[in-house]
PDB file of the backbone (N, CA, C, O) and the ligand in Angstrom, with CONECT records:
HET     ZN  A 101       1
ATOM      1  N   MET A   1      -9.597 -10.052   3.573  1.00  0.00           N
ATOM      2  CA  MET A   1      -8.242  -9.612   3.912  1.00  0.00           C
ATOM      3  C   MET A   1      -7.562  -8.989   2.712  1.00  0.00           C
ATOM      4  O   MET A   1      -7.954  -9.215   1.567  1.00  0.00           O
ATOM      5  N   SER A   2      -6.560  -8.217   2.985  1.00  0.00           N
ATOM      6  CA  SER A   2      -5.836  -7.617   1.884  1.00  0.00           C
ATOM      7  C   SER A   2      -4.336  -7.833   2.066  1.00  0.00           C
ATOM      8  O   SER A   2      -3.726  -8.618   1.340  1.00  0.00           O
ATOM      9  N   GLY A   3      -3.742  -7.135   3.037  1.00  0.00           N
ATOM     10  CA  GLY A   3      -2.316  -7.320   3.264  1.00  0.00           C
ATOM     11  C   GLY A   3      -1.442  -6.477   2.363  1.00  0.00           C
ATOM     12  O   GLY A   3      -0.214  -6.558   2.414  1.00  0.00           O
ATOM     13  N   LEU A   4      -2.093  -5.654   1.525  1.00  0.00           N
ATOM     14  CA  LEU A   4      -1.326  -4.736   0.682  1.00  0.00           C
ATOM     15  C   LEU A   4      -0.529  -3.761   1.546  1.00  0.00           C
ATOM     16  O   LEU A   4      -0.971  -3.350   2.619  1.00  0.00           O
ATOM     17  N   ARG A   5       0.635  -3.408   1.063  1.00  0.00           N
ATOM     18  CA  ARG A   5       1.370  -2.336   1.719  1.00  0.00           C
ATOM     19  C   ARG A   5       0.669  -1.013   1.444  1.00  0.00           C
ATOM     20  O   ARG A   5       0.146  -0.782   0.354  1.00  0.00           O
ATOM     21  N   CYS A   6       0.669  -0.166   2.440  1.00  0.00           N
ATOM     22  CA  CYS A   6       0.033   1.145   2.323  1.00  0.00           C
ATOM     23  C   CYS A   6       0.779   2.008   1.295  1.00  0.00           C
ATOM     24  O   CYS A   6       2.009   2.043   1.308  1.00  0.00           O
ATOM     25  N   PRO A   7       0.058   2.701   0.409  1.00  0.00           N
ATOM     26  CA  PRO A   7       0.722   3.536  -0.602  1.00  0.00           C
ATOM     27  C   PRO A   7       1.029   4.958  -0.154  1.00  0.00           C
ATOM     28  O   PRO A   7       1.490   5.773  -0.953  1.00  0.00           O
ATOM     29  N   ILE A   8       0.778   5.262   1.109  1.00  0.00           N
ATOM     30  CA  ILE A   8       1.045   6.620   1.601  1.00  0.00           C
ATOM     31  C   ILE A   8       2.546   6.791   1.858  1.00  0.00           C
ATOM     32  O   ILE A   8       3.199   5.887   2.380  1.00  0.00           O
ATOM     33  N   GLU A   9       3.082   7.950   1.489  1.00  0.00           N
ATOM     34  CA  GLU A   9       4.513   8.176   1.680  1.00  0.00           C
ATOM     35  C   GLU A   9       4.909   8.073   3.145  1.00  0.00           C
ATOM     36  O   GLU A   9       4.201   8.546   4.034  1.00  0.00           O
ATOM     37  N   ALA A  10       6.058   7.443   3.376  1.00  0.00           N
ATOM     38  CA  ALA A  10       6.631   7.240   4.706  1.00  0.00           C
ATOM     39  C   ALA A  10       5.816   6.286   5.572  1.00  0.00           C
ATOM     40  O   ALA A  10       6.057   6.192   6.776  1.00  0.00           O
ATOM     41  N   CYS A  11       4.861   5.582   4.984  1.00  0.00           N
ATOM     42  CA  CYS A  11       4.098   4.590   5.747  1.00  0.00           C
ATOM     43  C   CYS A  11       4.306   3.215   5.122  1.00  0.00           C
ATOM     44  O   CYS A  11       4.015   3.006   3.945  1.00  0.00           O
ATOM     45  N   ALA A  12       4.811   2.282   5.922  1.00  0.00           N
ATOM     46  CA  ALA A  12       5.034   0.909   5.455  1.00  0.00           C
ATOM     47  C   ALA A  12       3.986  -0.016   6.063  1.00  0.00           C
ATOM     48  O   ALA A  12       4.183  -1.230   6.114  1.00  0.00           O
ATOM     49  N   GLY A  13       2.883   0.549   6.520  1.00  0.00           N
ATOM     50  CA  GLY A  13       1.824  -0.247   7.141  1.00  0.00           C
ATOM     51  C   GLY A  13       1.116  -1.148   6.146  1.00  0.00           C
ATOM     52  O   GLY A  13       1.361  -1.084   4.941  1.00  0.00           O
ATOM     53  N   ARG A  14       0.245  -1.976   6.662  1.00  0.00           N
ATOM     54  CA  ARG A  14      -0.534  -2.867   5.808  1.00  0.00           C
ATOM     55  C   ARG A  14      -2.005  -2.485   5.832  1.00  0.00           C
ATOM     56  O   ARG A  14      -2.538  -1.969   6.814  1.00  0.00           O
ATOM     57  N   ILE A  15      -2.636  -2.770   4.685  1.00  0.00           N
ATOM     58  CA  ILE A  15      -4.028  -2.396   4.518  1.00  0.00           C
ATOM     59  C   ILE A  15      -4.922  -3.585   4.832  1.00  0.00           C
ATOM     60  O   ILE A  15      -4.643  -4.717   4.434  1.00  0.00           O
ATOM     61  N   PHE A  16      -5.986  -3.310   5.544  1.00  0.00           N
ATOM     62  CA  PHE A  16      -6.966  -4.334   5.882  1.00  0.00           C
ATOM     63  C   PHE A  16      -8.329  -3.938   5.347  1.00  0.00           C
ATOM     64  O   PHE A  16      -8.646  -2.758   5.198  1.00  0.00           O
ATOM     65  N   GLU A  17      -9.118  -4.951   5.066  1.00  0.00           N
ATOM     66  CA  GLU A  17     -10.487  -4.689   4.615  1.00  0.00           C
ATOM     67  C   GLU A  17     -11.408  -4.674   5.825  1.00  0.00           C
ATOM     68  O   GLU A  17     -11.276  -5.488   6.739  1.00  0.00           O
ATOM     69  N   PHE A  18     -12.326  -3.747   5.810  1.00  0.00           N
ATOM     70  CA  PHE A  18     -13.317  -3.641   6.874  1.00  0.00           C
ATOM     71  C   PHE A  18     -14.703  -3.564   6.233  1.00  0.00           C
ATOM     72  O   PHE A  18     -14.843  -3.209   5.063  1.00  0.00           O
ATOM     73  N   ILE A  19     -15.706  -3.899   7.011  1.00  0.00           N
ATOM     74  CA  ILE A  19     -17.081  -3.697   6.564  1.00  0.00           C
ATOM     75  C   ILE A  19     -17.642  -2.514   7.344  1.00  0.00           C
ATOM     76  O   ILE A  19     -17.647  -2.512   8.575  1.00  0.00           O
ATOM     77  N   GLU A  20     -18.120  -1.501   6.602  1.00  0.00           N
ATOM     78  CA  GLU A  20     -18.738  -0.350   7.258  1.00  0.00           C
ATOM     79  C   GLU A  20     -20.068  -0.083   6.557  1.00  0.00           C
ATOM     80  O   GLU A  20     -20.099   0.159   5.351  1.00  0.00           O
ATOM     81  N   ASN A  21     -21.138  -0.125   7.295  1.00  0.00           N
ATOM     82  CA  ASN A  21     -22.479   0.041   6.705  1.00  0.00           C
ATOM     83  C   ASN A  21     -22.690  -0.877   5.489  1.00  0.00           C
ATOM     84  O   ASN A  21     -23.219  -0.464   4.457  1.00  0.00           O
ATOM     85  N   GLU A  22     -22.264  -2.108   5.648  1.00  0.00           N
ATOM     86  CA  GLU A  22     -22.409  -3.136   4.610  1.00  0.00           C
ATOM     87  C   GLU A  22     -21.555  -2.906   3.381  1.00  0.00           C
ATOM     88  O   GLU A  22     -21.687  -3.627   2.391  1.00  0.00           O
ATOM     89  N   ASN A  23     -20.675  -1.909   3.427  1.00  0.00           N
ATOM     90  CA  ASN A  23     -19.744  -1.698   2.318  1.00  0.00           C
ATOM     91  C   ASN A  23     -18.345  -2.116   2.739  1.00  0.00           C
ATOM     92  O   ASN A  23     -17.967  -1.980   3.903  1.00  0.00           O
ATOM     93  N   ILE A  24     -17.591  -2.623   1.791  1.00  0.00           N
ATOM     94  CA  ILE A  24     -16.195  -2.935   2.076  1.00  0.00           C
ATOM     95  C   ILE A  24     -15.396  -1.639   1.966  1.00  0.00           C
ATOM     96  O   ILE A  24     -15.520  -0.903   0.987  1.00  0.00           O
ATOM     97  N   ILE A  25     -14.584  -1.372   2.971  1.00  0.00           N
ATOM     98  CA  ILE A  25     -13.657  -0.246   2.907  1.00  0.00           C
ATOM     99  C   ILE A  25     -12.257  -0.766   3.230  1.00  0.00           C
ATOM    100  O   ILE A  25     -12.099  -1.858   3.774  1.00  0.00           O
ATOM    101  N   TRP A  26     -11.246   0.034   2.887  1.00  0.00           N
ATOM    102  CA  TRP A  26      -9.863  -0.387   3.076  1.00  0.00           C
ATOM    103  C   TRP A  26      -9.186   0.637   3.965  1.00  0.00           C
ATOM    104  O   TRP A  26      -9.319   1.843   3.754  1.00  0.00           O
ATOM    105  N   GLY A  27      -8.460   0.152   4.955  1.00  0.00           N
ATOM    106  CA  GLY A  27      -7.821   1.084   5.866  1.00  0.00           C
ATOM    107  C   GLY A  27      -6.438   0.621   6.272  1.00  0.00           C
ATOM    108  O   GLY A  27      -6.161  -0.575   6.357  1.00  0.00           O
ATOM    109  N   CYS A  28      -5.568   1.603   6.522  1.00  0.00           N
ATOM    110  CA  CYS A  28      -4.228   1.309   7.018  1.00  0.00           C
ATOM    111  C   CYS A  28      -4.216   1.511   8.528  1.00  0.00           C
ATOM    112  O   CYS A  28      -4.561   2.583   9.025  1.00  0.00           O
ATOM    113  N   ALA A  29      -3.815   0.470   9.249  1.00  0.00           N
ATOM    114  CA  ALA A  29      -3.812   0.542  10.711  1.00  0.00           C
ATOM    115  C   ALA A  29      -2.704   1.467  11.221  1.00  0.00           C
ATOM    116  O   ALA A  29      -2.765   1.936  12.358  1.00  0.00           O
ATOM    117  N   GLN A  30      -1.700   1.730  10.393  1.00  0.00           N
ATOM    118  CA  GLN A  30      -0.565   2.523  10.852  1.00  0.00           C
ATOM    119  C   GLN A  30      -0.793   4.029  10.690  1.00  0.00           C
ATOM    120  O   GLN A  30      -0.581   4.789  11.635  1.00  0.00           O
ATOM    121  N   CYS A  31      -1.220   4.465   9.505  1.00  0.00           N
ATOM    122  CA  CYS A  31      -1.406   5.915   9.294  1.00  0.00           C
ATOM    123  C   CYS A  31      -2.890   6.305   9.309  1.00  0.00           C
ATOM    124  O   CYS A  31      -3.230   7.483   9.192  1.00  0.00           O
ATOM    125  N   CYS A  32      -3.770   5.304   9.455  1.00  0.00           N
ATOM    126  CA  CYS A  32      -5.214   5.529   9.591  1.00  0.00           C
ATOM    127  C   CYS A  32      -5.883   6.098   8.329  1.00  0.00           C
ATOM    128  O   CYS A  32      -6.993   6.625   8.400  1.00  0.00           O
ATOM    129  N   THR A  33      -5.215   5.994   7.192  1.00  0.00           N
ATOM    130  CA  THR A  33      -5.865   6.394   5.938  1.00  0.00           C
ATOM    131  C   THR A  33      -6.932   5.360   5.595  1.00  0.00           C
ATOM    132  O   THR A  33      -6.736   4.160   5.787  1.00  0.00           O
ATOM    133  N   VAL A  34      -8.072   5.848   5.080  1.00  0.00           N
ATOM    134  CA  VAL A  34      -9.169   4.958   4.689  1.00  0.00           C
ATOM    135  C   VAL A  34      -9.506   5.208   3.220  1.00  0.00           C
ATOM    136  O   VAL A  34      -9.545   6.351   2.764  1.00  0.00           O
ATOM    137  N   TRP A  35      -9.749   4.117   2.486  1.00  0.00           N
ATOM    138  CA  TRP A  35     -10.187   4.214   1.084  1.00  0.00           C
ATOM    139  C   TRP A  35     -11.591   3.633   0.992  1.00  0.00           C
ATOM    140  O   TRP A  35     -11.837   2.510   1.432  1.00  0.00           O
ATOM    141  N   TYR A  36     -12.498   4.395   0.423  1.00  0.00           N
ATOM    142  CA  TYR A  36     -13.876   3.932   0.301  1.00  0.00           C
ATOM    143  C   TYR A  36     -14.139   3.241  -1.029  1.00  0.00           C
ATOM    144  O   TYR A  36     -15.178   2.608  -1.215  1.00  0.00           O
ATOM    145  N   GLU A  37     -13.193   3.367  -1.951  1.00  0.00           N
ATOM    146  CA  GLU A  37     -13.324   2.697  -3.252  1.00  0.00           C
ATOM    147  C   GLU A  37     -12.025   1.973  -3.540  1.00  0.00           C
ATOM    148  O   GLU A  37     -10.936   2.519  -3.365  1.00  0.00           O
ATOM    149  N   ARG A  38     -12.158   0.742  -3.983  1.00  0.00           N
ATOM    150  CA  ARG A  38     -10.957  -0.018  -4.324  1.00  0.00           C
ATOM    151  C   ARG A  38     -10.183   0.662  -5.468  1.00  0.00           C
ATOM    152  O   ARG A  38      -8.953   0.632  -5.501  1.00  0.00           O
ATOM    153  N   SER A  39     -10.927   1.274  -6.402  1.00  0.00           N
ATOM    154  CA  SER A  39     -10.268   1.901  -7.557  1.00  0.00           C
ATOM    155  C   SER A  39      -9.370   3.064  -7.125  1.00  0.00           C
ATOM    156  O   SER A  39      -8.352   3.338  -7.759  1.00  0.00           O
ATOM    157  N   ILE A  40      -9.755   3.744  -6.043  1.00  0.00           N
ATOM    158  CA  ILE A  40      -8.939   4.870  -5.550  1.00  0.00           C
ATOM    159  C   ILE A  40      -7.673   4.335  -4.874  1.00  0.00           C
ATOM    160  O   ILE A  40      -6.585   4.889  -5.033  1.00  0.00           O
ATOM    161  N   LEU A  41      -7.839   3.263  -4.130  1.00  0.00           N
ATOM    162  CA  LEU A  41      -6.668   2.617  -3.527  1.00  0.00           C
ATOM    163  C   LEU A  41      -5.700   2.156  -4.622  1.00  0.00           C
ATOM    164  O   LEU A  41      -4.492   2.373  -4.524  1.00  0.00           O
ATOM    165  N   ASP A  42      -6.238   1.521  -5.658  1.00  0.00           N
ATOM    166  CA  ASP A  42      -5.375   1.066  -6.757  1.00  0.00           C
ATOM    167  C   ASP A  42      -4.680   2.232  -7.442  1.00  0.00           C
ATOM    168  O   ASP A  42      -3.524   2.121  -7.850  1.00  0.00           O
ATOM    169  N   LYS A  43      -5.393   3.363  -7.570  1.00  0.00           N
ATOM    170  CA  LYS A  43      -4.781   4.531  -8.198  1.00  0.00           C
ATOM    171  C   LYS A  43      -3.654   5.096  -7.330  1.00  0.00           C
ATOM    172  O   LYS A  43      -2.609   5.496  -7.844  1.00  0.00           O
ATOM    173  N   ASP A  44      -3.871   5.126  -6.014  1.00  0.00           N
ATOM    174  CA  ASP A  44      -2.828   5.614  -5.110  1.00  0.00           C
ATOM    175  C   ASP A  44      -1.583   4.730  -5.203  1.00  0.00           C
ATOM    176  O   ASP A  44      -0.455   5.222  -5.160  1.00  0.00           O
ATOM    177  N   ILE A  45      -1.803   3.421  -5.330  1.00  0.00           N
ATOM    178  CA  ILE A  45      -0.663   2.507  -5.482  1.00  0.00           C
ATOM    179  C   ILE A  45       0.030   2.778  -6.818  1.00  0.00           C
ATOM    180  O   ILE A  45       1.258   2.842  -6.879  1.00  0.00           O
ATOM    181  N   SER A  46      -0.752   2.939  -7.886  1.00  0.00           N
ATOM    182  CA  SER A  46      -0.169   3.227  -9.200  1.00  0.00           C
ATOM    183  C   SER A  46       0.682   4.489  -9.150  1.00  0.00           C
ATOM    184  O   SER A  46       1.753   4.544  -9.754  1.00  0.00           O
ATOM    185  N   ASP A  47       0.208   5.499  -8.432  1.00  0.00           N
ATOM    186  CA  ASP A  47       0.939   6.764  -8.322  1.00  0.00           C
ATOM    187  C   ASP A  47       2.253   6.597  -7.553  1.00  0.00           C
ATOM    188  O   ASP A  47       3.290   7.116  -7.966  1.00  0.00           O
ATOM    189  N   ILE A  48       2.202   5.871  -6.437  1.00  0.00           N
ATOM    190  CA  ILE A  48       3.412   5.775  -5.602  1.00  0.00           C
ATOM    191  C   ILE A  48       4.473   4.903  -6.284  1.00  0.00           C
ATOM    192  O   ILE A  48       5.666   5.175  -6.147  1.00  0.00           O
ATOM    193  N   VAL A  49       4.062   3.866  -7.012  1.00  0.00           N
ATOM    194  CA  VAL A  49       5.081   3.021  -7.662  1.00  0.00           C
ATOM    195  C   VAL A  49       5.735   3.737  -8.838  1.00  0.00           C
ATOM    196  O   VAL A  49       6.863   3.414  -9.210  1.00  0.00           O
ATOM    197  N   LYS A  50       5.031   4.710  -9.428  1.00  0.00           N
ATOM    198  CA  LYS A  50       5.646   5.516 -10.481  1.00  0.00           C
ATOM    199  C   LYS A  50       6.654   6.484  -9.881  1.00  0.00           C
ATOM    200  O   LYS A  50       7.698   6.766 -10.468  1.00  0.00           O
ATOM    201  N   LYS A  51       6.316   6.984  -8.697  1.00  0.00           N
ATOM    202  CA  LYS A  51       7.134   8.004  -8.060  1.00  0.00           C
ATOM    203  C   LYS A  51       8.378   7.406  -7.382  1.00  0.00           C
ATOM    204  O   LYS A  51       9.469   7.971  -7.467  1.00  0.00           O
ATOM    205  N   ILE A  52       8.206   6.271  -6.717  1.00  0.00           N
ATOM    206  CA  ILE A  52       9.288   5.690  -5.912  1.00  0.00           C
ATOM    207  C   ILE A  52       9.501   4.240  -6.356  1.00  0.00           C
ATOM    208  O   ILE A  52       8.645   3.384  -6.132  1.00  0.00           O
ATOM    209  N   ALA A  53      10.651   3.973  -6.989  1.00  0.00           N
ATOM    210  CA  ALA A  53      10.888   2.695  -7.665  1.00  0.00           C
ATOM    211  C   ALA A  53      10.760   1.471  -6.756  1.00  0.00           C
ATOM    212  O   ALA A  53      10.135   0.485  -7.146  1.00  0.00           O
ATOM    213  N   TYR A  54      11.339   1.514  -5.556  1.00  0.00           N
ATOM    214  CA  TYR A  54      11.307   0.293  -4.732  1.00  0.00           C
ATOM    215  C   TYR A  54       9.909  -0.040  -4.232  1.00  0.00           C
ATOM    216  O   TYR A  54       9.656  -1.169  -3.812  1.00  0.00           O
ATOM    217  N   ARG A  55       9.001   0.925  -4.269  1.00  0.00           N
ATOM    218  CA  ARG A  55       7.614   0.656  -3.877  1.00  0.00           C
ATOM    219  C   ARG A  55       6.970  -0.393  -4.798  1.00  0.00           C
ATOM    220  O   ARG A  55       6.085  -1.148  -4.395  1.00  0.00           O
ATOM    221  N   ARG A  56       7.447  -0.407  -6.046  1.00  0.00           N
ATOM    222  CA  ARG A  56       6.908  -1.354  -7.028  1.00  0.00           C
ATOM    223  C   ARG A  56       7.199  -2.802  -6.625  1.00  0.00           C
ATOM    224  O   ARG A  56       6.501  -3.719  -7.059  1.00  0.00           O
ATOM    225  N   GLN A  57       8.211  -3.005  -5.811  1.00  0.00           N
ATOM    226  CA  GLN A  57       8.665  -4.358  -5.473  1.00  0.00           C
ATOM    227  C   GLN A  57       7.797  -5.074  -4.444  1.00  0.00           C
ATOM    228  O   GLN A  57       8.069  -6.230  -4.118  1.00  0.00           O
ATOM    229  N   VAL A  58       6.765  -4.425  -3.927  1.00  0.00           N
ATOM    230  CA  VAL A  58       5.920  -5.101  -2.930  1.00  0.00           C
ATOM    231  C   VAL A  58       4.509  -5.373  -3.458  1.00  0.00           C
ATOM    232  O   VAL A  58       3.626  -5.795  -2.711  1.00  0.00           O
ATOM    233  N   TYR A  59       4.312  -5.125  -4.756  1.00  0.00           N
ATOM    234  CA  TYR A  59       2.984  -5.347  -5.340  1.00  0.00           C
ATOM    235  C   TYR A  59       3.083  -6.202  -6.596  1.00  0.00           C
ATOM    236  O   TYR A  59       4.105  -6.223  -7.282  1.00  0.00           O
ATOM    237  N   VAL A  60       1.998  -6.900  -6.873  1.00  0.00           N
ATOM    238  CA  VAL A  60       1.856  -7.602  -8.145  1.00  0.00           C
ATOM    239  C   VAL A  60       0.696  -6.934  -8.876  1.00  0.00           C
ATOM    240  O   VAL A  60      -0.377  -6.734  -8.306  1.00  0.00           O
ATOM    241  N   ASN A  61       0.919  -6.597 -10.124  1.00  0.00           N
ATOM    242  CA  ASN A  61      -0.105  -5.929 -10.920  1.00  0.00           C
ATOM    243  C   ASN A  61      -0.965  -6.971 -11.625  1.00  0.00           C
ATOM    244  O   ASN A  61      -0.470  -7.747 -12.442  1.00  0.00           O
ATOM    245  N   ILE A  62      -2.251  -6.982 -11.304  1.00  0.00           N
ATOM    246  CA  ILE A  62      -3.178  -7.916 -11.947  1.00  0.00           C
ATOM    247  C   ILE A  62      -4.304  -7.105 -12.576  1.00  0.00           C
ATOM    248  O   ILE A  62      -5.181  -6.601 -11.875  1.00  0.00           O
ATOM    249  N   GLY A  63      -4.276  -6.984 -13.883  1.00  0.00           N
ATOM    250  CA  GLY A  63      -5.257  -6.155 -14.578  1.00  0.00           C
ATOM    251  C   GLY A  63      -5.122  -4.714 -14.128  1.00  0.00           C
ATOM    252  O   GLY A  63      -4.038  -4.134 -14.198  1.00  0.00           O
ATOM    253  N   ASP A  64      -6.224  -4.136 -13.664  1.00  0.00           N
ATOM    254  CA  ASP A  64      -6.204  -2.757 -13.174  1.00  0.00           C
ATOM    255  C   ASP A  64      -5.929  -2.700 -11.678  1.00  0.00           C
ATOM    256  O   ASP A  64      -5.933  -1.624 -11.079  1.00  0.00           O
ATOM    257  N   SER A  65      -5.694  -3.850 -11.083  1.00  0.00           N
ATOM    258  CA  SER A  65      -5.632  -3.919  -9.638  1.00  0.00           C
ATOM    259  C   SER A  65      -4.233  -4.337  -9.165  1.00  0.00           C
ATOM    260  O   SER A  65      -3.438  -4.888  -9.927  1.00  0.00           O
ATOM    261  N   TRP A  66      -3.963  -4.060  -7.901  1.00  0.00           N
ATOM    262  CA  TRP A  66      -2.688  -4.422  -7.283  1.00  0.00           C
ATOM    263  C   TRP A  66      -2.939  -5.431  -6.178  1.00  0.00           C
ATOM    264  O   TRP A  66      -3.881  -5.303  -5.396  1.00  0.00           O
ATOM    265  N   GLU A  67      -2.080  -6.433  -6.132  1.00  0.00           N
ATOM    266  CA  GLU A  67      -2.162  -7.434  -5.081  1.00  0.00           C
ATOM    267  C   GLU A  67      -0.834  -7.468  -4.328  1.00  0.00           C
ATOM    268  O   GLU A  67       0.200  -7.084  -4.874  1.00  0.00           O
ATOM    269  N   PRO A  68      -0.860  -7.929  -3.070  1.00  0.00           N
ATOM    270  CA  PRO A  68       0.382  -7.940  -2.284  1.00  0.00           C
ATOM    271  C   PRO A  68       1.306  -9.099  -2.653  1.00  0.00           C
ATOM    272  O   PRO A  68       0.845 -10.160  -3.076  1.00  0.00           O
ATOM    273  N   LEU A  69       2.586  -8.895  -2.493  1.00  0.00           N
ATOM    274  CA  LEU A  69       3.550  -9.984  -2.539  1.00  0.00           C
ATOM    275  C   LEU A  69       3.635 -10.605  -1.156  1.00  0.00           C
ATOM    276  O   LEU A  69       3.224  -9.996  -0.168  1.00  0.00           O
ATOM    277  N   THR A  70       4.163 -11.807  -1.086  1.00  0.00           N
ATOM    278  CA  THR A  70       4.402 -12.392   0.231  1.00  0.00           C
ATOM    279  C   THR A  70       5.552 -11.644   0.891  1.00  0.00           C
ATOM    280  O   THR A  70       6.399 -11.059   0.215  1.00  0.00           O
ATOM    281  N   LEU A  71       5.568 -11.670   2.198  1.00  0.00           N
ATOM    282  CA  LEU A  71       6.589 -10.959   2.974  1.00  0.00           C
ATOM    283  C   LEU A  71       7.994 -11.379   2.545  1.00  0.00           C
ATOM    284  O   LEU A  71       8.898 -10.546   2.483  1.00  0.00           O
ATOM    285  N   GLU A  72       8.182 -12.660   2.250  1.00  0.00           N
ATOM    286  CA  GLU A  72       9.505 -13.176   1.866  1.00  0.00           C
ATOM    287  C   GLU A  72       9.972 -12.583   0.537  1.00  0.00           C
ATOM    288  O   GLU A  72      11.173 -12.499   0.282  1.00  0.00           O
ATOM    289  N   SER A  73       9.023 -12.171  -0.309  1.00  0.00           N
ATOM    290  CA  SER A  73       9.393 -11.644  -1.629  1.00  0.00           C
ATOM    291  C   SER A  73       9.711 -10.158  -1.596  1.00  0.00           C
ATOM    292  O   SER A  73      10.237  -9.612  -2.566  1.00  0.00           O
ATOM    293  N   GLU A  74       9.393  -9.497  -0.481  1.00  0.00           N
ATOM    294  CA  GLU A  74       9.643  -8.057  -0.398  1.00  0.00           C
ATOM    295  C   GLU A  74      11.135  -7.780  -0.161  1.00  0.00           C
ATOM    296  O   GLU A  74      11.846  -8.605   0.412  1.00  0.00           O
ATOM    297  N   PRO A  75      11.598  -6.601  -0.611  1.00  0.00           N
ATOM    298  CA  PRO A  75      12.986  -6.228  -0.272  1.00  0.00           C
ATOM    299  C   PRO A  75      13.149  -6.221   1.248  1.00  0.00           C
ATOM    300  O   PRO A  75      12.270  -5.741   1.964  1.00  0.00           O
ATOM    301  N   ARG A  76      14.241  -6.739   1.730  1.00  0.00           N
ATOM    302  CA  ARG A  76      14.441  -6.864   3.182  1.00  0.00           C
ATOM    303  C   ARG A  76      14.429  -5.536   3.898  1.00  0.00           C
ATOM    304  O   ARG A  76      13.986  -5.437   5.043  1.00  0.00           O
ATOM    305  N   ASN A  77      14.922  -4.505   3.214  1.00  0.00           N
ATOM    306  CA  ASN A  77      15.006  -3.196   3.863  1.00  0.00           C
ATOM    307  C   ASN A  77      13.831  -2.292   3.484  1.00  0.00           C
ATOM    308  O   ASN A  77      13.914  -1.071   3.615  1.00  0.00           O
ATOM    309  N   TYR A  78      12.742  -2.896   3.014  1.00  0.00           N
ATOM    310  CA  TYR A  78      11.604  -2.086   2.551  1.00  0.00           C
ATOM    311  C   TYR A  78      11.135  -1.084   3.614  1.00  0.00           C
ATOM    312  O   TYR A  78      10.981   0.105   3.339  1.00  0.00           O
ATOM    313  N   GLU A  79      10.913  -1.589   4.831  1.00  0.00           N
ATOM    314  CA  GLU A  79      10.375  -0.697   5.875  1.00  0.00           C
ATOM    315  C   GLU A  79      11.358   0.427   6.213  1.00  0.00           C
ATOM    316  O   GLU A  79      10.965   1.559   6.494  1.00  0.00           O
ATOM    317  N   GLU A  80      12.630   0.084   6.177  1.00  0.00           N
ATOM    318  CA  GLU A  80      13.661   1.077   6.452  1.00  0.00           C
ATOM    319  C   GLU A  80      13.658   2.171   5.373  1.00  0.00           C
ATOM    320  O   GLU A  80      13.738   3.361   5.678  1.00  0.00           O
ATOM    321  N   LEU A  81      13.567   1.746   4.119  1.00  0.00           N
ATOM    322  CA  LEU A  81      13.515   2.704   3.003  1.00  0.00           C
ATOM    323  C   LEU A  81      12.318   3.633   3.145  1.00  0.00           C
ATOM    324  O   LEU A  81      12.434   4.849   2.987  1.00  0.00           O
ATOM    325  N   VAL A  82      11.173   3.044   3.444  1.00  0.00           N
ATOM    326  CA  VAL A  82       9.944   3.833   3.544  1.00  0.00           C
ATOM    327  C   VAL A  82      10.031   4.804   4.728  1.00  0.00           C
ATOM    328  O   VAL A  82       9.588   5.948   4.636  1.00  0.00           O
ATOM    329  N   ASP A  83      10.599   4.339   5.825  1.00  0.00           N
ATOM    330  CA  ASP A  83      10.734   5.195   7.010  1.00  0.00           C
ATOM    331  C   ASP A  83      11.508   6.472   6.700  1.00  0.00           C
ATOM    332  O   ASP A  83      11.291   7.506   7.332  1.00  0.00           O
ATOM    333  N   HIS A  84      12.408   6.396   5.730  1.00  0.00           N
ATOM    334  CA  HIS A  84      13.251   7.550   5.430  1.00  0.00           C
ATOM    335  C   HIS A  84      12.680   8.458   4.344  1.00  0.00           C
ATOM    336  O   HIS A  84      13.305   9.458   3.991  1.00  0.00           O
ATOM    337  N   GLU A  85      11.524   8.135   3.817  1.00  0.00           N
ATOM    338  CA  GLU A  85      11.019   8.896   2.679  1.00  0.00           C
ATOM    339  C   GLU A  85      10.872  10.390   2.947  1.00  0.00           C
ATOM    340  O   GLU A  85      11.325  11.207   2.145  1.00  0.00           O
ATOM    341  N   LEU A  86      10.259  10.746   4.040  1.00  0.00           N
ATOM    342  CA  LEU A  86      10.032  12.174   4.283  1.00  0.00           C
ATOM    343  C   LEU A  86      11.332  12.881   4.666  1.00  0.00           C
ATOM    344  O   LEU A  86      11.535  14.053   4.349  1.00  0.00           O
ATOM    345  N   ILE A  87      12.207  12.143   5.353  1.00  0.00           N
ATOM    346  CA  ILE A  87      13.478  12.727   5.804  1.00  0.00           C
ATOM    347  C   ILE A  87      14.355  13.092   4.614  1.00  0.00           C
ATOM    348  O   ILE A  87      15.069  14.094   4.634  1.00  0.00           O
ATOM    349  N   ASP A  88      14.287  12.247   3.558  1.00  0.00           N
ATOM    350  CA  ASP A  88      15.153  12.462   2.398  1.00  0.00           C
ATOM    351  C   ASP A  88      14.692  13.592   1.494  1.00  0.00           C
ATOM    352  O   ASP A  88      15.460  14.037   0.641  1.00  0.00           O
ATOM    353  N   GLN A  89      13.497  14.056   1.647  1.00  0.00           N
ATOM    354  CA  GLN A  89      12.986  15.060   0.717  1.00  0.00           C
ATOM    355  C   GLN A  89      13.443  16.473   1.057  1.00  0.00           C
ATOM    356  O   GLN A  89      13.088  17.422   0.358  1.00  0.00           O
TER     357      GLN A  89
HETATM  358 ZN    ZN A 101      -0.484   3.795   5.977  1.00  0.00          ZN2+
END
């Protein structure tokens, strides 16, 4: 399991781990983005938290990797903020 928030703009979905051809892959059920390497997923998270400040509030940085915060620790209006990302640009 993962439970990480999706790093794609305007998507507040959660990422799940799947097994495909005996490899672990990561996918967002909401926007259907798939990551075949954990390092690429971590890089996408690193990029979005640099770009959008409140995105940083839903992840914990552990070494080179990002882990999810519990739902209670996230900003209450996180999904609302993310929903407006494309509209505000
Ligand atoms: Zn997504």
